[in-house]
C-alpha angles and dihedrals in degrees: 000000000000120000132191112268120240124242137186108298097024118123147228129203128211148122127286116213096177096101132250136199090265097037130047121237110273094026111112116248114187115236142173121219123203120206106242102174132043144159120323095214108021120074134186121197088347093306130098113271117243120233137171110299098032119125136238132191119227130216088233094064102263136104125235134205126213108242105170136053148138119328093216111023118077139179123188087358093300130104112259117248117236142179106291095027118125132251128189131215109245098207104049137333127328144085144202144191128238109258104176133048145138121332092215113022122072134174128206130212 
């Protein structure tokens, strides 16, 4: 089923398990990640398109990497990242899924 594609500034939501001053390691802490890097040559709604490998920055102090995307739609030789695709926290344990994207461009696969 086709899902909206992610672009620079879109977000993901998940749970950080890396530990924080107010939350012990292994205890889920909800976070939002905002995609802060995207394609150099492919744009969506006047913003760089997000693909596997692009980074996000969380509101809990970590960075994330897009690790899932379309099986059959690519940009700059990488699968495009869409609503429902997974990201991973880079400095510890935790993951999220993309929750925002384009209002008018979807990709299947």
